[in-house]
C-alpha positions, 0 to 999 in steps of 0.5 A: 034572681037566677042567671038567665041564658038563652041559646040556640046550640051553645054546648049547655056545659063546655065550659065545666071542663075547665076544673075537671072532673069529680070522678077523678077522686079516689074512692079511698078518700075518707069521708066525713059529716061536717058541721058549720055554725056560723054567728055574729056577735051582736054584743060589740056594736058601738054607738055612732062615732064612738071608738072601737077596740078593734080598728077594722080595715076600712076598705077590706079586700073581699072577693070570691074565688075563681074556682068554688063549688055550693052546697046542695038544698034538696028543698031548694032544688025541688022548688026550682024544679017545679017553678021553671020545669024543664030538664034540671041536673046537679052539675059537679059544682053544685049548681042547679042547671035547668034547661027549658024548650021554648017553641014548639017542635012542628010535628012533634007535639011538644009543648013549651018547656017539654023535649020532643020525644026523638031529643029528650036527654035522659033524666039528669042529663043536660041537653045534647048539643046539635048533630050529636048524639045524646050521651049518659052522665057517668055517675060519681062515686060508684065504687065501694067505699072501703075494703079490697075489690068487690064482686058485681052485684048479682054474683056469687061467692063460695061461702063453703064446699059446694055453697055459693051466695049471692053477692049484695051490690055494695051501698052507694055513695051519697051526693057529697055537700048535699045539706043534711035534715036537722036531725043530723045537726050536733049543734042544735042545743049550743046554737039554741042557746045562744040564740036565747042569749040575745048576745048572737045571731045565728047566720049559717047553720048546715051539716052535710057529707064529703070526702076531705082531699088534698088542698090541690083538689079542694074547691073553696064552699061558697055560703050565700046565694048572693049570686042568685038573689042579687042582694047582700046578706049579712054573711058572704064568703067562702070556706075551704075544707081539705087534708094537709096531714091534718084536716084545714079549714080556711075562712074567707067570710066578711060580715056586712055591717050597718058600720055603728063603730064608724064616725061620720056618714063614710061607706065603704064600695059595695063587695061583690055577689057571689056567683049563681048557683041557679042557672036557667038555660032557654033553649029555642029550637024553631021550623026554619022551614015555616020561618024562612016563608018564601026564600029559597035555596039552590038546596036544602042543605046549601040553604041551611048553611048559608042561613046558619042552620044546623040539624038536631039529631031529630032532622029539625033545624035550629038557628045557629046564631043571632044573625040567622035568627033575625033573618027569620024572624027567630028569636036571636042568640042573647046571653044576659046577667041582670044588670047588663044589657045583651049586645045589640039591644038598644037603650030604647028597647031594653027595660031599665035597669036598675043596680041593687043599692048596698044597704051596709055601711062596712063589712068586717073580714075573718080570714083565718087558717086552723087545723082541725081533729076529728070528732071535736068541736073547734071554735074560731074566734073573732069580736064580730062573727065567728064560726063553730065546726066539727069534722065526724068520721062516717062509716061505709053503712052510714053512707049507704043510709044517707045515700038513699035518704038524700036521693029520696029528697032529690028525687033520684033513683038511689045510686046515680049521683050526677055529680059531686 
């Protein structure tokens, strides 16, 4: 399930500053379409208690990197937006962050889940912190892909003596790491053949476009959504793609198995869940004057300060802390993730939290680094878990066409990407 954050005036995305902005990527980076197919080899299963030709580490080190990013599924983004409502953005790490306003502000006529007109952020923009004016997000990858500096759209360029022609706007770059339609997949035939054989199970098959940067500027890509579902899929982990003279791929993937190859009933400890790709931020705005009732103060400003209240850009007030929320009858600021009891909530008032049970016995790790070549199909072999990957260079025209198709799928305006 998505991470739920209930907040009052906490800045929405302050933690993102730790990793920098995707706008730092150079415009002349090479873009590739990446297709990845991950499969399990079902023919290697052994009877219970039988010996295995491979001696697997009984307790492999399974971990997600501190910093990572996600692939964006347009259908999932639209579905989440329809389900939760509110303002939805995709941040530069591929996380979908939905901000929902609860509690209508008196006098503004805002229904729950809607922004009052005076404080509504622009489409694709995070909610502004109280006391600050909304600032538009800068588009990412908005420059031409190749060639010398181009005149701005609408300007003219000389085509001969006394002749000027209008300059067409350069094609916008697509948002990277967004899953493309299956029509872009070149390995579909191979995938179908593997499935028909009965020897393999497909665990992941997707394609997307991205610029490939140096190792220091590249983030691992999380391939599973266990951080949202709080369940363990068969496939977990990350891959990292970067350029170091040659294209490189690093795998940190593991296959959760029933452990048929293990003797007895021993089970390894459960592996971690991945980071969440969907964050729901519930922002509550209340009318402090009504909530405080008969409480009086020397002046409205002093009273608000003593109660921990801060004015928002529209002149309304919002409770600024847990103590103030309790004093005024408003909701306290609670940040909670499934499995945790928020601070200040007694055990007798919290719903009983049942920890998920790891349904597997063991996990087999695929951790390798391989050198790749553009246009070639590469196999990363393993007795139980394998990967097929292909990099295909894309042109500026192809990127422009993908940008239009992608914007339509995400319900955005072409050329108005909000993040990498």
